[in-house]
mmCIF file of the C-alpha atoms, coordinates in Angstrom:
data_MODEL
# 
_entry.id   MODEL 
# 
loop_
_atom_site.group_PDB 
_atom_site.id 
_atom_site.type_symbol 
_atom_site.label_atom_id 
_atom_site.label_alt_id 
_atom_site.label_comp_id 
_atom_site.label_asym_id 
_atom_site.label_entity_id 
_atom_site.label_seq_id 
_atom_site.pdbx_PDB_ins_code 
_atom_site.Cartn_x 
_atom_site.Cartn_y 
_atom_site.Cartn_z 
_atom_site.occupancy 
_atom_site.B_iso_or_equiv 
_atom_site.pdbx_formal_charge 
_atom_site.auth_seq_id 
_atom_site.auth_comp_id 
_atom_site.auth_asym_id 
_atom_site.auth_atom_id 
_atom_site.pdbx_PDB_model_num 
ATOM 1  C CA . MET A 1 1  ? -45.317 -25.812 -9.644  1.00 0.00 ? 1  MET A CA 1 
ATOM 2  C CA . ALA A 1 2  ? -42.736 -23.043 -9.047  1.00 0.00 ? 2  ALA A CA 1 
ATOM 3  C CA . ASN A 1 3  ? -43.728 -19.388 -8.899  1.00 0.00 ? 3  ASN A CA 1 
ATOM 4  C CA . ASN A 1 4  ? -41.957 -16.869 -10.862 1.00 0.00 ? 4  ASN A CA 1 
ATOM 5  C CA . ALA A 1 5  ? -40.216 -15.645 -7.540  1.00 0.00 ? 5  ALA A CA 1 
ATOM 6  C CA . ASP A 1 6  ? -38.681 -19.197 -7.355  1.00 0.00 ? 6  ASP A CA 1 
ATOM 7  C CA . LEU A 1 7  ? -37.510 -19.353 -10.793 1.00 0.00 ? 7  LEU A CA 1 
ATOM 8  C CA . TYR A 1 8  ? -36.008 -16.030 -10.561 1.00 0.00 ? 8  TYR A CA 1 
ATOM 9  C CA . LEU A 1 9  ? -34.277 -17.058 -7.238  1.00 0.00 ? 9  LEU A CA 1 
ATOM 10 C CA . LYS A 1 10 ? -32.980 -20.230 -8.814  1.00 0.00 ? 10 LYS A CA 1 
ATOM 11 C CA . SER A 1 11 ? -31.736 -18.212 -11.995 1.00 0.00 ? 11 SER A CA 1 
ATOM 12 C CA . ILE A 1 12 ? -29.832 -15.906 -9.623  1.00 0.00 ? 12 ILE A CA 1 
ATOM 13 C CA . THR A 1 13 ? -28.153 -18.706 -7.581  1.00 0.00 ? 13 THR A CA 1 
ATOM 14 C CA . ARG A 1 14 ? -26.921 -20.422 -10.697 1.00 0.00 ? 14 ARG A CA 1 
ATOM 15 C CA . MET A 1 15 ? -25.487 -17.354 -12.286 1.00 0.00 ? 15 MET A CA 1 
ATOM 16 C CA . SER A 1 16 ? -23.719 -16.337 -8.983  1.00 0.00 ? 16 SER A CA 1 
ATOM 17 C CA . TYR A 1 17 ? -22.239 -19.883 -7.916  1.00 0.00 ? 17 TYR A CA 1 
ATOM 18 C CA . GLU A 1 18 ? -18.531 -19.994 -8.002  1.00 0.00 ? 18 GLU A CA 1 
ATOM 19 C CA . PRO A 1 19 ? -16.981 -23.557 -7.613  1.00 0.00 ? 19 PRO A CA 1 
ATOM 20 C CA . PRO A 1 20 ? -14.371 -24.204 -4.836  1.00 0.00 ? 20 PRO A CA 1 
ATOM 21 C CA . ILE A 1 21 ? -11.104 -22.844 -5.285  1.00 0.00 ? 21 ILE A CA 1 
ATOM 22 C CA . TYR A 1 22 ? -8.238  -25.359 -4.263  1.00 0.00 ? 22 TYR A CA 1 
ATOM 23 C CA . TRP A 1 23 ? -4.279  -25.069 -3.910  1.00 0.00 ? 23 TRP A CA 1 
ATOM 24 C CA . ASN A 1 24 ? -3.524  -26.048 -7.592  1.00 0.00 ? 24 ASN A CA 1 
ATOM 25 C CA . ASP A 1 25 ? -6.053  -23.227 -8.848  1.00 0.00 ? 25 ASP A CA 1 
ATOM 26 C CA . TYR A 1 26 ? -3.296  -20.826 -9.265  1.00 0.00 ? 26 TYR A CA 1 
ATOM 27 C CA . GLU A 1 27 ? -4.545  -18.444 -11.497 1.00 0.00 ? 27 GLU A CA 1 
ATOM 28 C CA . ASP A 1 28 ? -7.903  -18.347 -9.454  1.00 0.00 ? 28 ASP A CA 1 
ATOM 29 C CA . ILE A 1 29 ? -5.971  -17.575 -6.398  1.00 0.00 ? 29 ILE A CA 1 
ATOM 30 C CA . ALA A 1 30 ? -3.754  -14.998 -8.033  1.00 0.00 ? 30 ALA A CA 1 
ATOM 31 C CA . LEU A 1 31 ? -6.794  -13.101 -9.588  1.00 0.00 ? 31 LEU A CA 1 
ATOM 32 C CA . LYS A 1 32 ? -8.553  -13.097 -6.040  1.00 0.00 ? 32 LYS A CA 1 
ATOM 33 C CA . LEU A 1 33 ? -5.329  -11.779 -4.461  1.00 0.00 ? 33 LEU A CA 1 
ATOM 34 C CA . TYR A 1 34 ? -4.909  -9.085  -7.422  1.00 0.00 ? 34 TYR A CA 1 
ATOM 35 C CA . GLU A 1 35 ? -8.706  -8.210  -6.832  1.00 0.00 ? 35 GLU A CA 1 
ATOM 36 C CA . ARG A 1 36 ? -8.013  -7.751  -3.183  1.00 0.00 ? 36 ARG A CA 1 
ATOM 37 C CA . PHE A 1 37 ? -4.708  -5.996  -3.305  1.00 0.00 ? 37 PHE A CA 1 
ATOM 38 C CA . GLY A 1 38 ? -4.619  -4.361  -6.767  1.00 0.00 ? 38 GLY A CA 1 
ATOM 39 C CA . ASP A 1 39 ? -1.499  -2.410  -7.073  1.00 0.00 ? 39 ASP A CA 1 
ATOM 40 C CA . ASP A 1 40 ? -0.691  -2.288  -3.821  1.00 0.00 ? 40 ASP A CA 1 
ATOM 41 C CA . PHE A 1 41 ? 2.130   -4.796  -4.446  1.00 0.00 ? 41 PHE A CA 1 
ATOM 42 C CA . THR A 1 42 ? 4.384   -4.190  -7.398  1.00 0.00 ? 42 THR A CA 1 
ATOM 43 C CA . GLU A 1 43 ? 6.148   -7.126  -9.140  1.00 0.00 ? 43 GLU A CA 1 
ATOM 44 C CA . SER A 1 44 ? 9.221   -6.887  -6.948  1.00 0.00 ? 44 SER A CA 1 
ATOM 45 C CA . LYS A 1 45 ? 6.936   -6.692  -3.878  1.00 0.00 ? 45 LYS A CA 1 
ATOM 46 C CA . ILE A 1 46 ? 4.864   -9.625  -4.772  1.00 0.00 ? 46 ILE A CA 1 
ATOM 47 C CA . TYR A 1 47 ? 8.131   -11.781 -4.947  1.00 0.00 ? 47 TYR A CA 1 
ATOM 48 C CA . ARG A 1 48 ? 9.238   -10.520 -1.353  1.00 0.00 ? 48 ARG A CA 1 
ATOM 49 C CA . ILE A 1 49 ? 6.004   -11.486 0.377   1.00 0.00 ? 49 ILE A CA 1 
ATOM 50 C CA . ARG A 1 50 ? 6.695   -13.886 3.221   1.00 0.00 ? 50 ARG A CA 1 
ATOM 51 C CA . PHE A 1 51 ? 5.125   -17.203 2.608   1.00 0.00 ? 51 PHE A CA 1 
ATOM 52 C CA . THR A 1 52 ? 3.606   -16.940 5.967   1.00 0.00 ? 52 THR A CA 1 
ATOM 53 C CA . ASP A 1 53 ? 1.591   -14.007 5.035   1.00 0.00 ? 53 ASP A CA 1 
ATOM 54 C CA . LEU A 1 54 ? 0.761   -15.460 1.551   1.00 0.00 ? 54 LEU A CA 1 
ATOM 55 C CA . LEU A 1 55 ? -0.514  -18.394 3.101   1.00 0.00 ? 55 LEU A CA 1 
ATOM 56 C CA . GLU A 1 56 ? -2.947  -16.515 5.536   1.00 0.00 ? 56 GLU A CA 1 
ATOM 57 C CA . TRP A 1 57 ? -4.253  -14.516 2.680   1.00 0.00 ? 57 TRP A CA 1 
ATOM 58 C CA . VAL A 1 58 ? -4.862  -17.418 0.430   1.00 0.00 ? 58 VAL A CA 1 
ATOM 59 C CA . LEU A 1 59 ? -6.757  -19.171 3.394   1.00 0.00 ? 59 LEU A CA 1 
ATOM 60 C CA . GLU A 1 60 ? -8.937  -15.992 3.755   1.00 0.00 ? 60 GLU A CA 1 
ATOM 61 C CA . ILE A 1 61 ? -10.379 -16.016 0.203   1.00 0.00 ? 61 ILE A CA 1 
ATOM 62 C CA . ASP A 1 62 ? -13.782 -16.391 -0.056  1.00 0.00 ? 62 ASP A CA 1 
ATOM 63 C CA . GLY A 1 63 ? -14.748 -19.932 -1.614  1.00 0.00 ? 63 GLY A CA 1 
ATOM 64 C CA . PHE A 1 64 ? -11.166 -21.174 -0.760  1.00 0.00 ? 64 PHE A CA 1 
ATOM 65 C CA . ALA A 1 65 ? -11.746 -24.971 -0.099  1.00 0.00 ? 65 ALA A CA 1 
ATOM 66 C CA . GLY A 1 66 ? -8.010  -25.842 0.851   1.00 0.00 ? 66 GLY A CA 1 
ATOM 67 C CA . THR A 1 67 ? -6.344  -26.250 4.008   1.00 0.00 ? 67 THR A CA 1 
ATOM 68 C CA . ARG A 1 68 ? -3.321  -24.987 5.760   1.00 0.00 ? 68 ARG A CA 1 
ATOM 69 C CA . GLU A 1 69 ? -1.845  -28.702 5.933   1.00 0.00 ? 69 GLU A CA 1 
ATOM 70 C CA . GLU A 1 70 ? -2.426  -29.063 2.253   1.00 0.00 ? 70 GLU A CA 1 
ATOM 71 C CA . SER A 1 71 ? -0.134  -26.014 1.661   1.00 0.00 ? 71 SER A CA 1 
ATOM 72 C CA . ASN A 1 72 ? 3.439   -26.379 0.449   1.00 0.00 ? 72 ASN A CA 1 
ATOM 73 C CA . GLU A 1 73 ? 6.233   -24.179 -0.900  1.00 0.00 ? 73 GLU A CA 1 
ATOM 74 C CA . GLY A 1 74 ? 5.389   -24.961 -4.308  1.00 0.00 ? 74 GLY A CA 1 
ATOM 75 C CA . HIS A 1 75 ? 2.017   -24.007 -4.326  1.00 0.00 ? 75 HIS A CA 1 
ATOM 76 C CA . LEU A 1 76 ? 2.911   -20.848 -2.754  1.00 0.00 ? 76 LEU A CA 1 
ATOM 77 C CA . GLU A 1 77 ? 5.662   -20.253 -5.477  1.00 0.00 ? 77 GLU A CA 1 
ATOM 78 C CA . MET A 1 78 ? 3.257   -20.836 -8.167  1.00 0.00 ? 78 MET A CA 1 
ATOM 79 C CA . ILE A 1 79 ? 0.922   -18.605 -6.356  1.00 0.00 ? 79 ILE A CA 1 
ATOM 80 C CA . GLN A 1 80 ? 3.375   -15.948 -6.297  1.00 0.00 ? 80 GLN A CA 1 
ATOM 81 C CA . SER A 1 81 ? 4.389   -16.363 -10.264 1.00 0.00 ? 81 SER A CA 1 
ATOM 82 C CA . SER A 1 82 ? 0.726   -16.235 -11.035 1.00 0.00 ? 82 SER A CA 1 
ATOM 83 C CA . TRP A 1 83 ? -0.089  -13.225 -8.988  1.00 0.00 ? 83 TRP A CA 1 
ATOM 84 C CA . VAL A 1 84 ? 2.767   -11.521 -10.939 1.00 0.00 ? 84 VAL A CA 1 
ATOM 85 C CA . TYR A 1 85 ? 1.245   -12.226 -14.298 1.00 0.00 ? 85 TYR A CA 1 
ATOM 86 C CA . GLU A 1 86 ? -2.011  -10.954 -13.195 1.00 0.00 ? 86 GLU A CA 1 
ATOM 87 C CA . TRP A 1 87 ? -0.264  -7.681  -12.050 1.00 0.00 ? 87 TRP A CA 1 
ATOM 88 C CA . ARG A 1 88 ? 1.531   -7.398  -15.258 1.00 0.00 ? 88 ARG A CA 1 
ATOM 89 C CA . ASP A 1 89 ? -1.811  -7.878  -17.355 1.00 0.00 ? 89 ASP A CA 1 
ATOM 90 C CA . GLY A 1 90 ? -3.481  -5.073  -14.870 1.00 0.00 ? 90 GLY A CA 1 
ATOM 91 C CA . GLN A 1 91 ? -0.851  -2.634  -16.034 1.00 0.00 ? 91 GLN A CA 1 
ATOM 92 C CA . LYS A 1 92 ? -1.729  -2.794  -19.748 1.00 0.00 ? 92 LYS A CA 1 
# 
């Protein structure tokens, strides 16, 4: 029979679980990038980020389960535009 400490630990684990993030989870990736960089990047700066830098930043996200080999230009473009939408929402 589980004691109260075990039940508490299980409930915390369930509440803090975040599913893995993959390349096509553009909004989740954009939110993580906005949380990391905030207003350091404006809309125009986001669109001028080199894909090599963006790729590295995405791979550094906690819970990101994609690989470098699965990356492509289309994914990075979608991440950029989703990041711009997150940034715009943060300006309201």
